[in-house]
C-alpha positions in Angstrom: 0.0 0.0 0.0 1.3 3.4 -1.0 0.8 6.3 1.5 1.2 9.9 0.5 2.1 12.5 3.1 1.7 16.2 3.0 2.0 18.9 5.6 -0.4 21.7 6.2 0.3 24.8 8.4 -2.8 25.6 10.4 -3.8 29.1 9.6 -5.7 31.4 12.0 -8.7 31.6 9.6 -9.1 27.8 9.9 -9.8 27.9 13.6 -12.6 28.9 15.9 -12.5 31.4 18.8 -10.7 28.8 20.9 -7.9 28.3 18.4 -9.2 24.9 17.5 -9.5 23.9 13.8 -13.1 24.2 12.6 -14.4 20.7 11.7 -15.1 21.4 8.0 -11.4 22.4 7.4 -10.4 18.8 7.8 -12.4 18.0 4.6 -10.3 20.6 2.7 -7.1 19.1 4.0 -8.4 15.7 2.9 -8.7 17.1 -0.6 -5.2 18.5 -0.4 -4.0 15.0 0.6 -6.0 13.3 -2.2 -4.6 15.7 -4.8 -1.0 15.0 -3.5 -1.6 11.3 -3.6 -2.7 11.4 -7.2 0.3 13.6 -8.1 2.6 11.2 -6.3 1.2 8.4 -8.5 2.0 10.5 -11.6 -1.4 11.9 -12.5 -3.4 15.1 -12.2 -7.0 15.8 -11.3 -6.9 18.8 -13.6 -6.1 16.7 -16.6 -9.1 14.5 -15.9 -11.3 17.6 -15.7 -10.0 18.9 -19.0 -11.3 15.6 -20.5 -14.8 16.5 -19.2 -14.6 14.0 -16.3 -15.4 14.8 -12.7 -15.0 12.8 -9.5 -17.7 13.7 -7.0 -17.8 12.5 -3.5 -20.6 9.9 -3.0 -19.8 9.1 0.7 -17.6 10.5 3.4 -16.9 9.2 6.9 -14.9 11.2 9.4 -14.0 10.6 13.0 -12.6 13.4 15.1 -10.1 12.2 17.7 -8.1 15.2 18.9 -8.2 18.8 17.9 -5.5 20.4 15.8 -4.7 24.0 16.8 -3.6 27.3 15.3 0.1 27.5 14.7 0.6 23.7 14.4 1.7 21.9 11.2 -0.4 18.8 10.7 0.5 15.8 8.6 -2.1 14.4 6.2 -1.6 10.8 5.2 -3.6 9.5 2.3 -3.9 6.2 0.5 -6.2 4.2 -1.8 -8.2 2.2 0.6 -10.4 0.4 -1.9 -10.8 0.5 -5.7 -12.9 -1.6 -8.1 -12.5 0.2 -11.5 -15.5 2.4 -11.0 -15.4 3.6 -7.4 -12.4 4.6 -5.3 -12.3 5.0 -1.6 -9.4 7.1 -0.2 -8.3 6.6 3.4 -7.0 9.5 5.5 -5.3 10.1 8.8 -4.4 13.6 9.9 -1.9 13.9 12.7 -1.2 16.9 15.0 2.3 18.3 15.3 3.0 16.2 18.3 2.1 13.0 16.4 -1.4 12.4 17.9 -4.2 11.2 15.5 -6.6 14.1 15.0 -8.8 12.6 12.3 -9.4 9.2 10.7 -11.5 9.4 7.6 -12.5 8.0 4.2 -14.1 9.4 1.1 -15.6 7.4 -1.8 -15.7 8.9 -5.3 -17.0 7.8 -8.7 -16.1 9.3 -12.1 -18.8 10.9 -14.2 -19.2 12.8 -17.4 -19.3 16.6 -16.7 -22.2 17.3 -19.1 -24.5 14.4 -18.0 -23.2 13.3 -14.6 -23.4 9.7 -15.9 -20.9 7.3 -14.4 -17.9 6.2 -16.6 -15.6 3.3 -16.2 -12.3 4.6 -14.8 -10.7 1.3 -15.8 -11.5 1.8 -19.5 -11.0 5.6 -19.7 -7.7 5.8 -17.8 -6.0 2.4 -18.0 -2.6 3.7 -16.7 -4.3 5.4 -13.8 -6.3 2.2 -13.2 -3.1 0.2 -13.1 -1.4 2.6 -10.7 -4.5 2.4 -8.3 -4.4 -1.4 -8.5 -0.8 -1.4 -7.4 -1.2 1.3 -4.8 -4.4 0.2 -3.1 -4.6 -1.4 0.4 -4.4 -5.2 0.2 
């Protein structure tokens, strides 16, 4: 299983009055991690979108364990948790600067045509990307 890592500096605007990261910002960091994972595997979301293909979220699960705080640098770990040629589930763990698990999460996506939102076979449309996901996914 391949795990991508990226660091995010917690900005003041991402926190609440207590200096704790607002819960929705973890979703943004998951997207940052997912984009980095795809780039680490040699691909780009932007290229897929140029082809008229989108990858909307169809399910998201998130469990908050410990808050991240203003001024910390968090580490986002991202991997392909499951993949079947149509749907992909990404796994995420976000760690505080001290190494504590802040968030455990997953998001499931499907590829669709931008104009009709009809699902497409990722396996057929992007065979090299498909092969990379097969190699990288969790066993």
